[in-house]
C-alpha atoms as one frame of an Amber mdcrd trajectory, in Angstrom:
protein
  -3.976  10.289 -25.564  -1.910   7.464 -27.042   1.873   7.715 -26.996   3.457
   9.175 -30.110   6.194   7.292 -31.896   8.886   9.430 -33.573   9.028   7.229
 -36.677   6.805   4.861 -38.624   5.993   1.935 -36.282   7.407  -1.380 -37.422
   6.730  -4.225 -35.027   8.990  -6.666 -36.849  12.168  -4.590 -37.070  11.782
  -1.913 -34.373  12.566  -3.628 -31.066  11.794  -0.603 -28.869   8.367  -0.284
 -30.487   7.697  -4.002 -30.052   8.603  -3.798 -26.360   6.338  -0.776 -25.846
   3.515  -2.407 -27.799   3.801  -5.632 -25.771   3.691  -3.703 -22.493   0.700
  -1.630 -23.605  -1.138  -4.823 -24.622  -0.311  -6.290 -21.213  -1.701  -3.159
 -19.509  -4.948  -3.550 -21.487  -5.061  -7.225 -20.445  -4.661  -6.250 -16.762
  -7.330  -3.535 -17.050  -9.798  -5.951 -18.667  -9.056  -8.567 -15.990  -9.725
  -6.066 -13.204 -12.862  -4.604 -14.789 -14.525  -7.904 -15.708 -13.617  -9.727
 -12.518 -14.657  -6.876 -10.236 -18.058  -6.841 -11.959 -18.415 -10.609 -11.717
 -17.449 -10.656  -8.044 -19.822  -7.765  -7.290 -22.759  -9.613  -8.819 -21.615
 -12.819  -7.146 -21.809 -11.058  -3.770 -25.268  -9.688  -4.572 -26.597 -13.078
  -5.699 -24.220 -16.055  -5.241 -26.430 -18.303  -7.381 -26.166 -15.991 -10.413
 -22.518 -16.796 -11.153 -21.461 -19.839  -9.095 -18.370 -20.385 -11.274 -16.835
 -16.912 -10.810 -13.804 -18.266  -8.932 -12.964 -20.509 -11.905 -13.054 -17.598
 -14.330 -10.826 -15.540 -12.038  -8.380 -18.412 -11.502  -8.077 -19.431 -15.154
  -7.821 -15.851 -16.381  -5.308 -15.116 -13.594  -3.113 -17.997 -14.755  -3.282
 -16.610 -18.289  -2.379 -13.158 -16.990   0.605 -14.553 -15.085   1.707 -16.377
 -18.242   1.393 -13.169 -20.237   3.482 -11.316 -17.622   6.109 -14.082 -17.641
   6.423 -13.761 -21.402   6.556  -9.950 -21.453   8.931  -9.459 -18.526  10.984
 -12.636 -18.700  10.874 -14.621 -21.923  10.497 -12.059 -24.702  13.747 -11.280
 -26.466  14.021  -7.561 -27.182  17.732  -7.645 -27.999  18.961  -6.669 -31.428
  19.750  -9.836 -33.426  22.142  -7.933 -35.684  24.323  -6.775 -32.784
């Protein structure tokens, strides 16, 4: 069940909603990374010739995931500009 928001969501002006939305998108990114890479590595272990480039996919996607985390938890500005 998705979280309920007590008011009409507004990503541009509602900073708490934007922060929650960014973190939920990051959680979906992590879940997709885990699901896809676990499947690729499973099939790579079954037949190493099927996907010989699996380590490159994991590494490149991992760098993107680290960049996404750096933005969400370090670079994103969730402070109120009017304050």
